[in-house]
N, C-alpha and C positions, 0 to 999 in steps of 0.2 A: 517514128512517132511524132505527131504534130502537137502543137501547144493546145489546140482546141480539144484534142482527145484527153490531154492531161487534166483539164478542168472538169471533165465529166467523171473522173475517177476520184477516189478518196485521197486522204493525206499521204497514204503510201504511194499513190501514183505521182503525187507532187514531188515527193522525195526521189522517186525513181527517175522522174523527168530531169530533175536538177542534177542527179548523179550521171545520167546518160549524156546530157548536154554540157556537163562541166560548167554549169552556171552561165552558159553562153546567152540564154534567153534573158536572164537578169542583167547581164552586162549590156545587152542591146537596149533593154529598158532604161538603164542608167544613161546610156548614150543619148537616147531620145529625150530624156528629161533634161540633160545638160545642153542639148541642142535646142535653142529657142525657136528655130525655124521649123522644127518638127512638131506636128500636132499629134496629141494623144487622146484617144477616145476610150470610154469605159468598155466598149465592145472589143477593144484590142485584146487578144489572148494574153499578151504579156502583162497588160494592166490587170486583167482578171486574176492572173497568177499572183501578181504583186498584192492585190487586195486580199486574196485568200491567205497568203502567207502572213500578211499584216494582221488579219483577224485571228489567225492561229497564235501569233505572237502575243496579241493583246489578251487572248484567253489564257495562255500560259502565264503571262505576267500577273493577271488577276488571280489565278490559282496560286501562284507563288506568294502573292501579297496576302491572300487569305491565310495561307499556311504560316506566313511570317507573323501575322497578327495573332493567330491562334497560338503559335509557339511563345510569343511574348506574353500573352495572357496566362498560358500554362506555367511559364517561368515565374511570373508573379505569384501565382497560386502555390507553386512548389516552395518558393522562398517564404511565403506566409506560413505554409505547413511546417517548414523547418523551425520558424520562430515559435509556432504553436507547440511543436514537440518539445522544444527547450523549456517553454513556460510550463507545459504539462509535467515534465520531469522535475523541475524545481518545486512546483506546488506539491507533487506527489512525495518528493523527498521530505519536504517540511511536514507533511501529514504523517509520514512514516516515523520521523523523529518524535513528533508529538505523541503518537500512539505508544511508541516504545518508552518514551519518558514516563507516561502513565504507568506502564508495567514496571519500569525501573523504580519509580516512586513507591508503588505497591510493595515491591520486593524489599526496598529499603525500610519501609514501615514495618513489614513483617519481621525483618531481621532485627530491627531495633526492639520491637515488642518481645521477640523471643529471647534476646540477650538480656533485656530488662527483667524478664521473669526469671532467667537463670541467676542473675545477680541478686534478686530479691531472695531466692531460695538459698543462695550462698550466704547471705547475711543472716538469714534465719538459722541456718545450720551452724554457722560460726558462733552466733549468739548463744545457741543452746549448748554448744561445747564449751564456750567461755563460762557459762553458769556452772556446768559440770566441773570445770577446772577449778573455779573458785571454791565450790563445795569440797572438792578433793583437797585443795590446799588447806582448808580449815581442819579437815580430818587429819591431814599429815601433821599440821601444827599441834593438834590435840594429842596425837600419838607421841609426838616428839616430847611434849611436856610430860606425858605419862611415863615414858621410858626414863626420862631424866629423874623424875620423882621416885620411881621405883628403884633405880640404881642408888640414889642417895639414901633411901630407906634401908636398903640392904647393907649399906655401910654402917648404919647405926648399930647400937647394942641390941642384943636379942630381945630385951624387954620392950624397947621402942619398936622393934620390927613387928613383934607379935601384937603390940598395941595398935599400930597403924595398918596392919595387914588387911583387916576387913574393909577399911576405907580405900586402900589401894586396889583391891579386887573389884570394888564397886566402880572405880574410875576406869579400870581396864574393860569392864563390861560395857560401860557407856561409850568408851572410845572405840571399841571393836566394831568394825563394819565388814560386810561381805567384800570379797575381792572385787576391785573395780573392773567393769567391762564397758566396752564401747556400746552406747545405747543404740537400739534398733532404729533404723531410718535416719541415722546421723549423716550419711553420705548423700551426695547430689543424685537426684533421680535422672540420670543421663538419658535413658530411653524416652523420657517425656519430651526432650528437646531434639534428639537426633533420630528417633524412630519414625521412619516414613516421612521425613521432613519435606522432601520435594512434593510428595503426594498430598500431604496436608495443606501445603501452601497452594498447590494447584486447586484443591477443593475450595479453598477460600477465594481464589481468584475467579471462580465461576460466578461469584456474587457481583463482580464488577464488569464482567464481559458478557456479551450477548452473541448468539449465533443467529444471524439473519439469513433465512433460506434464499431470499431473492436480493441479489446485489445488482444495482443498475449500472449500465454501461454508458459512460459519458460520451463515448465516440458515436453513439447512435441517437443521442438526444437532439431534439429539434432546437434550433438556435434560440428560441424563446423559453426554453425550459432551464431551470436552475436546479442542480443536484446538490444535496447536502454533502458535507465533507466525508461522511462515512458511506456515501453512495446508497443510502437506504430510503431516502425520501426525495421528492421532487415537487417543485412549485413553479407556477407560471410567472413569467416576467414579460412586461409589455415591450421592453427594449430587446431588440435582436442582438445577440452576442456575436462578436467577430470570431467565428469558428470555421475551420476548413470545411469545404464541401466534399467530404470523403464519401465513398459509395455506401458506407454503412449508415449514414446519417439520414434521419427523417427530414424532409424539406417541405412536404405537403401536409402531413398530419403532425400535430403537436404531440408527439409520442416519444417514448424512450423504451429500449428493450432491456431485459435482464442480461447479465453477463454470461450466464450459462443456460443452455437450452436442454431440451429433452425430446426423445422420439418415441416414448412409450409410457404406459402407466397412467394412473389417475393422480391429478395434482390439484391442490387447493391452496389458497392464500388467505391470510387475515390482513386486510388493508384498512388502515386508519385514515379516514377522510376528515380534514380540518379546514374550515374556512374556504370551502369550495362548493359552488353551486352547480358546476358542470364538470363531470369527469368521465373517463372511459377506461375500462379495464378489459384486457383481452390477451390473445396470443397471436403470434405470427408464425405461419408455417411455410414461409418462403425465405430464401437467402437474402433477397432484396427487401429492404425494410418497408417499402411502399406497396409491396405485393403480398397477397395472402394474409392480410391482417383482419382478424375478427374481434369485435369489441362487444363488451357488455356496457351499454351506455346508460348514463343517468343524467 
């Protein structure tokens, strides 16, 4: 196989030539280059081989350089994504704690109100029983005096006894009272406080919580859109936010998707528009955010 035939073939032919000749052609080319008395022309088959190999090396080097630059760029993006994930987790944790603190405060307020009502009833019932006890003590004292007077009268002479007997009987009738009984409703109304307590608290909790059917996904929001902390509203911002260029994010349309989708049924929304002259509402029927988007535009 000659050198000229190698140049007419592909890279595979070049490698085969070098393998068969054990690089003898390249060695001869090096000798010619080192020998100043030897002239080299571009028509020389060895020079053509050299130039071809050099072009291939340059192409490979450029390819590797492009890959290197791409890798460095992706590395920077991945590092930025890691920082964004950390920031997301910290912000989300703060929001979770704030939301649970609201619930905890509501439960603490309900607990305090329930215990306050219990203590008020306790004081009322204790006061009622205290009044009953005072009344009973007065009757006990009156009976004690009546018994003492009656016993002294009985020790007197028969004439004195008969003389004082009508007065004693009148005192006995006045002092006599029905047998004491615990008044009805004197005890604490326990079911009022413990009956279905979690359910009653949950019913009250519905007054402070809302169920929003559409929760926005911040990972799909265009960099110029700002979402509220509860992910239920969005507003436009002129400043582009430094967010990762993840596949789910809109970068052409200033849009954001809901966190949950659907594939059947009829759906409707009540959307409140405030301080906005231009807005769009629609649905996306494609996995990629920029594709399959239909809007109701205003």
